[in-house]
C-alpha positions in Angstrom: -73.6 -44.2 48.1 -72.3 -40.7 48.2 -70.2 -39.2 45.3 -67.2 -39.3 47.4 -67.4 -42.9 48.3 -68.2 -43.8 44.6 -65.3 -41.9 43.2 -62.4 -43.0 45.3 -61.0 -46.2 46.7 -62.1 -47.4 50.0 -60.3 -45.7 52.9 -61.9 -47.3 55.9 -59.7 -46.9 58.9 -58.0 -50.1 60.2 -59.1 -51.7 63.4 -57.1 -50.6 66.4 -55.4 -54.0 66.6 -54.2 -53.8 63.0 -50.6 -53.2 62.2 -49.3 -50.3 60.2 -48.8 -52.6 57.1 -52.3 -53.9 57.3 -53.7 -50.5 57.5 -51.8 -49.5 54.3 -53.0 -52.7 52.5 -56.6 -51.7 53.5 -56.3 -48.2 52.0 -54.8 -49.5 48.8 -57.4 -52.3 48.3 -59.3 -51.9 45.0 -63.0 -51.0 45.3 -65.4 -53.9 45.2 -67.8 -52.7 42.5 -67.6 -50.6 39.3 -69.7 -47.8 41.0 -66.8 -47.3 43.3 -64.8 -46.3 40.3 -67.3 -44.2 38.6 -70.3 -42.6 40.4 -73.9 -44.0 39.8 -75.0 -40.8 38.2 -72.4 -41.3 35.5 -73.5 -44.9 34.7 -76.4 -46.4 32.8 -77.1 -50.2 32.8 -79.2 -51.2 29.9 -81.5 -54.1 29.2 -78.8 -55.8 27.1 -76.5 -56.4 30.0 -74.4 -53.3 29.0 -73.0 -50.3 30.6 -72.6 -46.8 29.5 -70.2 -44.3 31.2 -71.7 -40.9 30.5 -68.7 -38.4 30.8 -71.1 -35.6 29.4 -72.8 -35.6 32.8 -69.7 -34.8 34.7 -69.8 -31.6 37.0 -67.0 -29.9 38.8 -67.3 -32.5 41.7 -66.1 -35.1 39.2 -62.9 -33.2 38.2 -60.7 -35.4 40.1 -62.0 -38.5 38.3 -61.4 -36.9 34.9 -57.5 -36.5 35.6 -55.9 -38.9 33.1 -54.1 -41.2 35.6 -57.1 -41.6 37.9 -59.5 -42.3 34.9 -57.3 -44.9 33.4 -56.9 -46.8 36.8 -60.6 -46.7 37.4 -61.5 -47.7 33.8 -59.1 -50.6 33.9 -60.5 -51.9 37.2 -64.2 -51.3 36.2 -63.6 -53.2 32.9 -62.2 -56.1 34.9 -65.1 -56.1 37.3 -67.7 -55.9 34.4 -66.0 -58.7 32.6 -66.3 -61.0 35.6 -69.9 -60.0 36.0 -70.6 -61.2 32.3 -71.3 -57.7 31.1 -71.4 -57.4 27.3 -71.2 -54.0 25.6 -69.5 -51.1 27.3 -70.0 -47.6 26.1 -68.2 -44.4 26.8 -69.9 -40.8 26.0 -66.9 -38.5 25.8 -67.6 -34.8 25.2 -65.0 -32.5 23.7 -63.8 -31.2 27.0 -62.7 -34.6 28.0 -61.1 -35.6 24.8 -57.8 -36.2 26.6 -59.3 -39.4 27.8 -60.0 -40.8 24.3 -56.5 -42.4 23.8 -56.7 -43.9 27.3 -60.1 -45.5 26.3 -58.6 -46.9 22.9 -55.6 -48.2 24.7 -58.0 -50.3 26.8 -59.8 -51.7 23.8 -62.5 -49.2 22.9 -63.2 -48.3 19.2 -64.8 -45.2 17.8 -68.5 -45.8 17.3 -70.2 -42.5 16.3 -70.6 -38.9 17.2 -73.7 -37.4 18.9 -74.5 -33.9 18.0 -71.0 -33.1 16.9 -69.7 -32.6 20.5 -69.9 -36.1 22.0 -67.7 -38.9 20.9 -69.2 -42.4 21.5 -66.7 -45.3 22.0 -67.7 -49.0 22.5 -66.2 -52.3 23.4 -67.5 -55.8 23.5 -66.3 -57.5 26.6 -67.1 -61.1 25.7 -64.1 -61.8 23.6 -65.0 -65.4 23.0 -68.4 -64.5 21.3 -69.3 -62.5 18.3 -69.7 -58.7 18.8 -73.4 -57.9 18.7 -73.2 -54.2 19.3 -75.1 -52.3 16.7 -73.3 -50.5 14.1 -73.1 -46.6 14.3 -75.3 -44.6 11.8 -75.2 -46.2 8.4 -77.8 -44.0 6.4 -78.5 -40.5 5.5 -82.1 -39.7 4.5 -82.7 -37.5 1.5 -85.9 -36.0 0.0 -86.9 -34.9 -3.5 -89.9 -32.6 -3.9 -92.3 -33.1 -6.9 -94.8 -30.3 -7.5 -97.1 -30.6 -10.5 -98.2 -27.2 -11.9 -101.6 -26.4 -10.4 -103.0 -25.2 -13.7 -101.2 -27.9 -15.8 -100.3 -31.1 -14.2 -98.3 -32.3 -17.2 -95.7 -29.8 -15.9 -93.6 -30.0 -12.8 -91.3 -27.6 -10.8 -87.6 -28.0 -11.6 -84.5 -26.2 -10.6 -81.0 -25.7 -11.7 -78.3 -25.8 -8.9 -75.3 -23.5 -8.7 -72.9 -26.2 -7.6 -72.7 -30.0 -7.4 -73.0 -32.9 -9.8 -76.3 -31.8 -11.4 -74.8 -28.2 -12.0 -71.9 -29.8 -13.8 -74.2 -31.3 -16.4 -76.6 -28.4 -16.7 -79.4 -30.8 -15.4 -82.8 -29.6 -14.4 -84.0 -31.5 -11.3 -86.5 -31.5 -8.5 -85.7 -29.7 -5.3 -83.7 -32.1 -3.1 -81.9 -32.2 0.2 -81.0 -34.1 3.4 -83.1 -34.4 6.5 -82.0 -33.0 9.8 -81.5 -35.0 12.9 -84.9 -36.0 14.4 -86.8 -34.6 11.3 -89.5 -36.7 9.7 -89.4 -37.3 5.8 -92.5 -35.1 5.1 -91.2 -32.2 7.2 -87.9 -32.4 5.6 -89.5 -32.0 2.1 -91.5 -29.1 3.3 -88.4 -27.3 4.7 -86.2 -28.1 1.6 -88.8 -26.8 -0.7 -89.1 -23.6 1.3 -85.4 -23.2 1.5 -84.6 -23.7 -2.2 -87.7 -22.0 -3.8 -89.5 -20.0 -1.3 -92.7 -22.2 -1.8 -94.9 -23.2 1.1 -96.3 -26.7 0.5 -97.6 -29.7 2.3 -96.5 -33.4 1.6 -99.3 -35.2 0.0 -97.5 -38.6 0.0 -94.4 -40.4 -1.2 -94.3 -41.5 -4.8 -91.2 -43.8 -4.7 -88.3 -44.6 -2.4 -84.6 -45.4 -3.4 -82.0 -47.1 -1.3 -78.4 -46.7 -2.4 -75.1 -48.0 -0.9 -71.8 -46.2 -1.6 -68.8 -48.0 -2.6 -66.6 -44.9 -1.8 -64.8 -44.6 1.4 -64.8 -41.5 3.6 -68.4 -40.6 2.5 -70.9 -39.2 5.1 -72.8 -42.3 5.2 -72.4 -45.7 3.7 -76.0 -45.9 2.5 -78.7 -43.5 1.5 -82.5 -43.6 1.6 -84.1 -41.2 -0.9 -87.8 -40.4 -0.6 -89.6 -38.6 -3.7 -92.4 -36.6 -2.2 -95.3 -35.2 -3.9 -96.1 -31.7 -2.6 -99.2 -29.5 -2.7 -98.8 -25.8 -2.8 -100.6 -23.9 -0.1 -100.7 -20.2 -1.4 -103.7 -19.4 -3.4 -101.9 -17.1 -5.9 -99.9 -20.0 -7.3 -103.1 -21.3 -8.9 -103.2 -18.2 -11.1 -101.3 -18.9 -14.4 -100.7 -15.2 -14.8 -98.5 -15.0 -11.7 -95.0 -14.2 -12.8 -92.0 -16.4 -11.8 -90.5 -13.5 -9.9 -93.6 -13.1 -7.8 -94.0 -17.0 -7.3 -90.4 -18.2 -6.7 -87.7 -17.1 -4.3 -84.5 -18.9 -5.3 -82.0 -19.7 -2.5 -79.1 -17.4 -3.6 -76.5 -19.8 -2.4 -77.9 -22.9 -4.0 -80.2 -22.3 -6.8 -79.5 -20.7 -10.2 -82.9 -21.0 -11.8 -86.5 -22.2 -11.3 -89.2 -23.0 -13.9 -92.2 -25.2 -14.7 -91.1 -27.9 -17.3 -93.2 -30.6 -18.9 -92.7 -33.9 -17.1 -91.8 -35.8 -20.3 -89.2 -33.3 -21.1 -87.8 -33.6 -17.6 -87.6 -37.4 -17.9 -86.1 -37.2 -21.3 -83.0 -35.2 -20.4 -79.9 -36.9 -21.8 -78.2 -37.5 -18.5 -81.0 -39.7 -17.2 -80.9 -42.0 -20.2 -77.7 -43.8 -19.0 -79.1 -44.5 -15.5 -81.6 -47.4 -15.0 -82.2 -46.1 -11.4 -83.2 -42.6 -12.5 -85.1 -43.9 -15.4 -87.3 -45.9 -13.0 -87.7 -42.9 -10.6 -88.7 -40.8 -13.6 -91.1 -43.3 -14.7 -92.9 -43.2 -11.3 -92.9 -39.3 -11.5 -94.5 -39.4 -15.0 -97.1 -41.9 -13.9 -98.0 -39.7 -10.9 -98.6 -36.8 -13.1 -101.1 -38.7 -15.1 -103.0 -40.0 -11.9 -103.9 -36.8 -10.1 -107.6 -37.7 -10.1 -106.9 -40.7 -7.9 -103.8 -40.1 -5.8 -104.7 -43.0 -3.3 -103.9 -45.4 -6.2 -100.1 -44.7 -5.9 -99.2 -42.3 -3.1 -97.6 -43.7 0.2 -99.2 -41.6 3.1 -97.8 -41.0 6.5 -99.1 -40.7 10.0 -97.2 -39.6 13.1 -98.1 -41.1 16.3 -97.0 -41.4 20.0 -95.0 -44.4 21.0 -97.3 -45.1 23.9 -96.7 -47.9 26.4 -97.3 -45.4 29.2 -93.9 -43.6 28.3 -94.3 -40.0 29.1 -92.0 -38.3 26.6 -92.2 -36.3 23.3 -90.8 -39.1 21.1 -93.0 -40.0 18.2 -92.9 -42.6 15.4 -94.1 -42.0 11.9 -95.7 -44.9 9.8 -95.9 -45.0 6.1 -98.6 -46.8 4.2 -100.4 -47.0 0.9 -103.7 -45.5 1.1 -105.6 -47.8 -1.3 -104.5 -50.8 1.2 -106.7 -49.3 4.0 
């Protein structure tokens, strides 16, 4: 089907024997399939009997479709057709430039679902009203990392920072460098980046010491749940192995975030007053203390990672990272 025939109602000329009224009825007749309301290049039919309308794919040739009255008419008709066909989940990807269509979508039963890349609002609707909505929730977790570095010449000490702002700063707490992963960023790469940004240190992730999952009880937070990976890092630069290297030469504190950096005995770090009222952080710190005493046999406790292609003959750049305990292999 051409774009023109997909975008507008059928306008086939009436047969010569048809009356004027019949001709008008023919022109006003609703299209026979949803692709007549929205062109095929804007639609994606998934494996779960759902349909996505990709408004972010629109070009100038689709401008007439994006006019509010036309969009509402086509959306209403398409939803009716899809419901008759037994379609389940219907999605709309709406970029900022078509935000005037959002009230129309919500008027016809769509809910806000999530945002892609800050610019595309995703709306969803479950068409089978007599069954349970089985559409997946929007993003529910943020992924955080903590970077543990034991002093190369004295593993009983670890790298700690004091932040300029935030909860830790309010209590004068010394903490490991921490941060959130970026979209599409693996845990070990997030740890490398955050450590570099906060301290100027270049390091590889040797493995994961411990993982924490937390669920927020507060409304309006960035995500309802949090996964936090404590990563043991190994410094790359040879000069850091020299105990005579000054802190000024070794560390480069992020001027916006970090007030101070130092090596601190692990036990002193774990015994800070603030930690003592938190069973969660006491357990996290116990794992860090244990790791500091097992540097000769890291395979006994570290969770390693391996990044692999998905396979299945799919030719794209998507990868998956698996995590495993070395001692189990």
